[in-house]
Structures are given as C-alpha cells and as structure tokens.
ROVOSE-436326 format. One record per atom (N, C-alpha, C): residue number from 1; atom name; x, y, z. Coordinates in Angstrom, 2 decimals. Layout:
// residues N
+-----+----+---------+---------+---------+
:   i : at :       u :       v :       w :
+-----+----+---------+---------+---------+
: NUM : CA :       X :       Y :       Z :
...
+-----+----+---------+---------+---------+
// end
This chain:
// residues 90
+-----+----+---------+---------+---------+
:   i : at :       u :       v :       w :
+-----+----+---------+---------+---------+
:   1 :  N :  -13.01 :  -17.24 :  -26.36 :
:   1 : CA :  -11.85 :  -18.51 :  -26.60 :
:   1 :  C :  -12.66 :  -20.00 :  -26.30 :
:   2 :  N :  -13.41 :  -20.14 :  -25.72 :
:   2 : CA :  -13.84 :  -21.45 :  -25.28 :
:   2 :  C :  -14.04 :  -22.39 :  -26.70 :
:   3 :  N :  -15.49 :  -21.46 :  -27.12 :
:   3 : CA :  -15.87 :  -22.01 :  -28.80 :
:   3 :  C :  -14.59 :  -22.30 :  -29.53 :
:   4 :  N :  -13.74 :  -21.02 :  -30.04 :
:   4 : CA :  -12.85 :  -21.01 :  -30.91 :
:   4 :  C :  -12.04 :  -22.52 :  -30.67 :
:   5 :  N :  -11.91 :  -22.43 :  -29.53 :
:   5 : CA :  -10.81 :  -23.67 :  -29.22 :
:   5 :  C :  -11.32 :  -25.13 :  -29.32 :
:   6 :  N :  -12.81 :  -25.34 :  -28.96 :
:   6 : CA :  -13.29 :  -26.20 :  -28.94 :
:   6 :  C :  -13.02 :  -26.61 :  -27.81 :
:   7 :  N :  -13.08 :  -26.05 :  -26.69 :
:   7 : CA :  -12.47 :  -26.93 :  -25.26 :
:   7 :  C :  -13.64 :  -28.17 :  -24.73 :
:   8 :  N :  -12.85 :  -29.35 :  -24.30 :
:   8 : CA :  -14.10 :  -30.21 :  -23.65 :
:   8 :  C :  -14.43 :  -29.78 :  -22.46 :
:   9 :  N :  -15.07 :  -29.89 :  -21.91 :
:   9 : CA :  -15.38 :  -29.80 :  -20.66 :
:   9 :  C :  -14.24 :  -29.73 :  -19.36 :
:  10 :  N :  -13.52 :  -30.84 :  -19.53 :
:  10 : CA :  -12.73 :  -30.90 :  -18.61 :
:  10 :  C :  -11.35 :  -29.96 :  -18.98 :
:  11 :  N :  -11.25 :  -29.51 :  -20.25 :
:  11 : CA :  -10.29 :  -28.43 :  -20.45 :
:  11 :  C :  -10.62 :  -27.16 :  -20.15 :
:  12 :  N :  -12.35 :  -26.75 :  -20.40 :
:  12 : CA :  -12.48 :  -25.46 :  -20.18 :
:  12 :  C :  -12.34 :  -25.43 :  -18.38 :
:  13 :  N :  -12.84 :  -26.64 :  -17.42 :
:  13 : CA :  -12.58 :  -26.61 :  -16.65 :
:  13 :  C :  -11.24 :  -26.18 :  -15.67 :
:  14 :  N :   -9.98 :  -26.60 :  -16.24 :
:  14 : CA :   -8.42 :  -26.46 :  -16.22 :
:  14 :  C :   -8.09 :  -25.23 :  -16.60 :
:  15 :  N :   -8.70 :  -24.53 :  -17.29 :
:  15 : CA :   -8.40 :  -23.66 :  -18.01 :
:  15 :  C :   -8.89 :  -22.17 :  -17.24 :
:  16 :  N :  -10.40 :  -22.27 :  -16.80 :
:  16 : CA :  -10.73 :  -21.60 :  -15.78 :
:  16 :  C :   -9.98 :  -21.59 :  -14.82 :
:  17 :  N :   -9.41 :  -22.76 :  -14.06 :
:  17 : CA :   -8.47 :  -22.67 :  -12.80 :
:  17 :  C :   -7.15 :  -22.33 :  -12.97 :
:  18 :  N :   -6.86 :  -22.37 :  -14.39 :
:  18 : CA :   -5.32 :  -21.47 :  -14.53 :
:  18 :  C :   -5.52 :  -20.15 :  -14.17 :
:  19 :  N :   -6.38 :  -19.88 :  -15.17 :
:  19 : CA :   -6.78 :  -18.07 :  -15.24 :
:  19 :  C :   -6.97 :  -17.38 :  -13.46 :
:  20 :  N :   -8.10 :  -18.42 :  -12.69 :
:  20 : CA :   -8.16 :  -18.47 :  -11.75 :
:  20 :  C :   -6.69 :  -18.13 :  -10.58 :
:  21 :  N :   -6.05 :  -18.79 :  -10.82 :
:  21 : CA :   -4.58 :  -18.96 :  -10.18 :
:  21 :  C :   -3.74 :  -18.02 :  -10.32 :
:  22 :  N :   -3.48 :  -17.57 :  -11.85 :
:  22 : CA :   -2.72 :  -16.42 :  -12.44 :
:  22 :  C :   -3.18 :  -15.03 :  -11.51 :
:  23 :  N :   -4.48 :  -14.95 :  -11.98 :
:  23 : CA :   -5.17 :  -13.60 :  -11.31 :
:  23 :  C :   -4.72 :  -13.58 :  -10.24 :
:  24 :  N :   -4.45 :  -14.50 :   -8.97 :
:  24 : CA :   -4.13 :  -14.55 :   -7.39 :
:  24 :  C :   -2.90 :  -14.24 :   -7.45 :
:  25 :  N :   -2.07 :  -14.68 :   -8.38 :
:  25 : CA :   -0.62 :  -14.23 :   -8.54 :
:  25 :  C :   -0.42 :  -12.58 :   -8.56 :
:  26 :  N :   -1.42 :  -12.35 :   -9.92 :
:  26 : CA :   -0.98 :  -11.11 :  -10.42 :
:  26 :  C :   -1.42 :  -10.04 :   -9.29 :
:  27 :  N :   -3.00 :  -10.33 :   -8.57 :
:  27 : CA :   -3.34 :  -10.01 :   -7.69 :
:  27 :  C :   -2.06 :   -9.46 :   -6.78 :
:  28 :  N :   -1.21 :  -10.61 :   -5.96 :
:  28 : CA :   -0.43 :  -10.57 :   -5.10 :
:  28 :  C :    1.16 :   -9.76 :   -5.41 :
:  29 :  N :    1.27 :   -9.54 :   -6.57 :
:  29 : CA :    2.55 :   -9.20 :   -7.52 :
:  29 :  C :    2.06 :   -7.28 :   -7.23 :
:  30 :  N :    0.79 :   -7.52 :   -7.64 :
:  30 : CA :    0.61 :   -5.63 :   -7.72 :
:  30 :  C :    0.37 :   -5.47 :   -6.15 :
:  31 :  N :   -0.17 :   -6.25 :   -5.38 :
:  31 : CA :   -0.02 :   -5.76 :   -3.83 :
:  31 :  C :    1.13 :   -5.58 :   -3.47 :
:  32 :  N :    2.18 :   -6.08 :   -3.63 :
:  32 : CA :    3.26 :   -5.87 :   -3.10 :
:  32 :  C :    4.17 :   -4.43 :   -4.23 :
:  33 :  N :    3.88 :   -4.29 :   -5.15 :
:  33 : CA :    4.29 :   -3.47 :   -6.23 :
:  33 :  C :    3.61 :   -1.75 :   -6.05 :
:  34 :  N :    2.19 :   -2.02 :   -5.27 :
:  34 : CA :    1.07 :   -1.14 :   -5.42 :
:  34 :  C :    2.03 :    0.13 :   -4.81 :
:  35 :  N :    2.82 :    0.63 :   -3.30 :
:  35 : CA :    3.30 :    1.45 :   -3.07 :
:  35 :  C :    4.19 :    2.61 :   -3.89 :
:  36 :  N :    5.16 :    1.52 :   -4.61 :
:  36 : CA :    6.33 :    1.96 :   -5.35 :
:  36 :  C :    5.67 :    2.66 :   -6.64 :
:  37 :  N :    4.67 :    2.14 :   -7.44 :
:  37 : CA :    3.99 :    2.44 :   -8.41 :
:  37 :  C :    3.09 :    3.98 :   -8.02 :
:  38 :  N :    2.82 :    3.82 :   -6.78 :
:  38 : CA :    1.94 :    4.74 :   -6.32 :
:  38 :  C :    3.11 :    6.14 :   -6.05 :
:  39 :  N :    3.68 :    5.84 :   -5.85 :
:  39 : CA :    4.89 :    6.90 :   -5.20 :
:  39 :  C :    5.61 :    7.13 :   -6.70 :
:  40 :  N :    5.93 :    6.31 :   -7.35 :
:  40 : CA :    6.31 :    6.95 :   -9.21 :
:  40 :  C :    5.46 :    7.79 :   -9.40 :
:  41 :  N :    4.01 :    7.51 :   -9.84 :
:  41 : CA :    2.74 :    8.58 :  -10.34 :
:  41 :  C :    3.05 :    9.50 :   -9.43 :
:  42 :  N :    3.08 :    9.34 :   -7.89 :
:  42 : CA :    2.94 :   10.88 :   -7.54 :
:  42 :  C :    4.14 :   11.59 :   -7.84 :
:  43 :  N :    5.49 :   11.38 :   -7.67 :
:  43 : CA :    6.64 :   11.87 :   -8.09 :
:  43 :  C :    6.39 :   12.47 :   -9.39 :
:  44 :  N :    5.87 :   11.95 :  -10.45 :
:  44 : CA :    5.96 :   12.33 :  -11.85 :
:  44 :  C :    5.06 :   13.55 :  -12.34 :
:  45 :  N :    3.90 :   13.25 :  -11.23 :
:  45 : CA :    2.60 :   14.72 :  -10.87 :
:  45 :  C :    3.70 :   15.65 :  -10.56 :
:  46 :  N :    4.13 :   15.48 :   -9.39 :
:  46 : CA :    4.99 :   17.04 :   -9.13 :
:  46 :  C :    5.88 :   16.98 :   -9.69 :
:  47 :  N :    6.45 :   16.51 :  -10.69 :
:  47 : CA :    7.73 :   17.20 :  -11.32 :
:  47 :  C :    6.68 :   17.69 :  -12.68 :
:  48 :  N :    5.85 :   17.14 :  -13.33 :
:  48 : CA :    5.29 :   18.10 :  -14.46 :
:  48 :  C :    4.61 :   19.19 :  -13.91 :
:  49 :  N :    3.69 :   18.70 :  -13.14 :
:  49 : CA :    3.21 :   20.24 :  -12.09 :
:  49 :  C :    4.10 :   21.29 :  -12.26 :
:  50 :  N :    5.42 :   20.88 :  -11.72 :
:  50 : CA :    6.30 :   22.23 :  -11.26 :
:  50 :  C :    7.01 :   22.78 :  -13.16 :
:  51 :  N :    6.87 :   21.99 :  -13.79 :
:  51 : CA :    6.85 :   22.76 :  -15.62 :
:  51 :  C :    5.90 :   23.41 :  -15.95 :
:  52 :  N :    4.61 :   23.53 :  -15.31 :
:  52 : CA :    3.84 :   24.37 :  -15.89 :
:  52 :  C :    3.25 :   25.63 :  -14.98 :
:  53 :  N :    2.69 :   26.53 :  -15.81 :
:  53 : CA :    2.50 :   27.77 :  -15.35 :
:  53 :  C :    1.04 :   27.83 :  -14.44 :
:  54 :  N :    0.74 :   28.81 :  -13.69 :
:  54 : CA :   -0.37 :   28.37 :  -12.71 :
:  54 :  C :   -1.76 :   28.03 :  -13.44 :
:  55 :  N :   -2.12 :   28.69 :  -14.54 :
:  55 : CA :   -3.22 :   28.11 :  -15.07 :
:  55 :  C :   -3.47 :   26.77 :  -15.47 :
:  56 :  N :   -2.28 :   26.69 :  -16.23 :
:  56 : CA :   -1.68 :   24.75 :  -16.49 :
:  56 :  C :   -2.21 :   24.03 :  -15.21 :
:  57 :  N :   -1.45 :   24.45 :  -14.41 :
:  57 : CA :   -1.38 :   23.79 :  -13.32 :
:  57 :  C :   -2.37 :   23.44 :  -12.90 :
:  58 :  N :   -3.50 :   24.56 :  -12.77 :
:  58 : CA :   -4.84 :   24.21 :  -12.19 :
:  58 :  C :   -5.79 :   23.42 :  -13.36 :
:  59 :  N :   -5.24 :   23.09 :  -14.51 :
:  59 : CA :   -6.10 :   22.83 :  -15.23 :
:  59 :  C :   -5.26 :   20.88 :  -15.22 :
:  60 :  N :   -4.33 :   20.86 :  -14.87 :
:  60 : CA :   -3.68 :   19.93 :  -15.01 :
:  60 :  C :   -4.54 :   19.21 :  -13.15 :
:  61 :  N :   -4.29 :   19.91 :  -12.41 :
:  61 : CA :   -5.12 :   19.44 :  -11.33 :
:  61 :  C :   -6.44 :   18.78 :  -11.75 :
:  62 :  N :   -7.43 :   19.90 :  -12.29 :
:  62 : CA :   -8.48 :   19.15 :  -12.72 :
:  62 :  C :   -8.76 :   17.92 :  -13.40 :
:  63 :  N :   -7.58 :   17.79 :  -14.16 :
:  63 : CA :   -7.39 :   16.37 :  -14.90 :
:  63 :  C :   -7.11 :   15.28 :  -14.11 :
:  64 :  N :   -6.31 :   15.70 :  -13.19 :
:  64 : CA :   -5.41 :   14.60 :  -12.38 :
:  64 :  C :   -6.46 :   14.57 :  -10.86 :
:  65 :  N :   -7.49 :   15.08 :  -10.80 :
:  65 : CA :   -8.38 :   15.13 :   -9.58 :
:  65 :  C :   -8.62 :   14.13 :   -8.94 :
:  66 :  N :   -8.41 :   13.05 :   -9.53 :
:  66 : CA :   -8.90 :   11.71 :   -8.03 :
:  66 :  C :   -7.16 :   11.03 :   -7.45 :
:  67 :  N :   -7.61 :   10.34 :   -6.83 :
:  67 : CA :   -6.55 :   10.08 :   -5.98 :
:  67 :  C :   -5.47 :    9.16 :   -6.84 :
:  68 :  N :   -4.30 :    8.36 :   -6.04 :
:  68 : CA :   -3.65 :    7.72 :   -7.13 :
:  68 :  C :   -4.46 :    6.29 :   -7.13 :
:  69 :  N :   -4.97 :    6.29 :   -5.93 :
:  69 : CA :   -5.80 :    5.24 :   -5.64 :
:  69 :  C :   -7.35 :    5.11 :   -5.15 :
:  70 :  N :   -7.63 :    5.92 :   -6.19 :
:  70 : CA :   -9.22 :    5.67 :   -5.84 :
:  70 :  C :  -10.01 :    4.74 :   -5.25 :
:  71 :  N :  -11.08 :    4.95 :   -4.94 :
:  71 : CA :  -12.14 :    3.74 :   -3.97 :
:  71 :  C :  -12.57 :    3.34 :   -5.79 :
:  72 :  N :  -13.37 :    4.17 :   -6.59 :
:  72 : CA :  -13.72 :    3.34 :   -7.55 :
:  72 :  C :  -13.02 :    2.70 :   -8.55 :
:  73 :  N :  -11.80 :    3.43 :   -8.63 :
:  73 : CA :  -10.73 :    2.51 :   -8.97 :
:  73 :  C :  -10.36 :    0.74 :   -8.76 :
:  74 :  N :  -10.44 :    1.15 :   -7.54 :
:  74 : CA :  -10.19 :   -0.18 :   -6.56 :
:  74 :  C :  -11.00 :   -1.25 :   -6.76 :
:  75 :  N :  -12.66 :   -0.77 :   -6.86 :
:  75 : CA :  -13.64 :   -1.34 :   -7.28 :
:  75 :  C :  -13.62 :   -1.96 :   -8.91 :
:  76 :  N :  -12.93 :   -1.41 :   -9.73 :
:  76 : CA :  -12.97 :   -1.89 :  -11.07 :
:  76 :  C :  -11.80 :   -2.63 :  -11.47 :
:  77 :  N :  -11.02 :   -2.79 :  -10.34 :
:  77 : CA :   -9.80 :   -3.57 :  -10.52 :
:  77 :  C :  -10.16 :   -4.84 :   -9.77 :
:  78 :  N :  -11.15 :   -4.80 :   -9.02 :
:  78 : CA :  -11.55 :   -5.79 :   -8.22 :
:  78 :  C :  -12.50 :   -6.64 :   -9.29 :
:  79 :  N :  -13.59 :   -6.19 :   -9.86 :
:  79 : CA :  -14.06 :   -6.57 :  -11.38 :
:  79 :  C :  -13.23 :   -7.12 :  -12.47 :
:  80 :  N :  -12.15 :   -6.58 :  -12.51 :
:  80 : CA :  -11.40 :   -7.22 :  -13.24 :
:  80 :  C :  -10.64 :   -8.19 :  -13.44 :
:  81 :  N :  -10.82 :   -8.69 :  -11.57 :
:  81 : CA :  -10.01 :   -9.98 :  -11.59 :
:  81 :  C :  -11.12 :  -11.33 :  -11.41 :
:  82 :  N :  -11.94 :  -10.47 :  -11.79 :
:  82 : CA :  -12.97 :  -11.80 :  -11.11 :
:  82 :  C :  -12.78 :  -12.68 :  -12.44 :
:  83 :  N :  -12.73 :  -14.22 :  -12.00 :
:  83 : CA :  -12.50 :  -14.94 :  -13.20 :
:  83 :  C :  -13.65 :  -15.25 :  -14.30 :
:  84 :  N :  -12.77 :  -15.44 :  -15.42 :
:  84 : CA :  -13.23 :  -15.13 :  -16.72 :
:  84 :  C :  -13.98 :  -16.63 :  -17.06 :
:  85 :  N :  -15.14 :  -16.06 :  -17.53 :
:  85 : CA :  -16.21 :  -17.42 :  -17.49 :
:  85 :  C :  -16.10 :  -17.96 :  -19.07 :
:  86 :  N :  -15.95 :  -18.21 :  -19.22 :
:  86 : CA :  -16.31 :  -19.02 :  -20.82 :
:  86 :  C :  -17.28 :  -19.84 :  -20.79 :
:  87 :  N :  -17.77 :  -19.68 :  -22.52 :
:  87 : CA :  -19.31 :  -20.24 :  -22.73 :
:  87 :  C :  -18.63 :  -21.66 :  -23.17 :
:  88 :  N :  -19.12 :  -22.98 :  -22.89 :
:  88 : CA :  -18.97 :  -24.09 :  -23.28 :
:  88 :  C :  -20.11 :  -24.92 :  -24.24 :
:  89 :  N :  -19.33 :  -24.70 :  -25.78 :
:  89 : CA :  -20.31 :  -24.92 :  -27.00 :
:  89 :  C :  -20.69 :  -26.71 :  -26.89 :
:  90 :  N :  -20.05 :  -27.21 :  -26.41 :
:  90 : CA :  -19.84 :  -28.25 :  -26.47 :
:  90 :  C :  -21.35 :  -29.44 :  -26.03 :
+-----+----+---------+---------+---------+
// end
C-alpha cells in the first residue's frame, strides 16, 4: 500500500500509528465479545450435533476437534494483530 500511494515518511509513520491504534481497539472489542461469540459457537455445534446420526456426530466431532479457543488459534490471532509494516519506496 505504501508504494502504491507513494506515501511520504511522515505519512508512512502516521498510517502505521493509526493501524496500531485500530488493532488495539479491535483487540479490546474482541476480548469483550469473545465469551459471547464462543458461547454462540458452542451452542450452534450442539444444535447441529443433535440433528446428526451417531456416525455423522463422530465425523462432526473429528472435524470440530479443536476447542472453541485453541492455543494455536490464539497465537495466530496474536500474529495477525502485529502491526502491518509498510515499505517506503521514497
């Protein structure tokens, strides 16, 4: 994005700051919403499971083996929340 917009060094720094601030706010929002989202996902899984045969339930369980908040997923989210680094072509 930096090169495409031909950002100055000052613009580049400001955009990076804006992105970091937004990521922090987004993380805070997600932290507050996480329990409700996870409860909804768990509820949905239970409802779907109740519609399946025993064989289908077993396959469904295998497909959804990870917990609602797996440790690896949490690490992935932390990497996603890392600041986006632009390269300045100026």
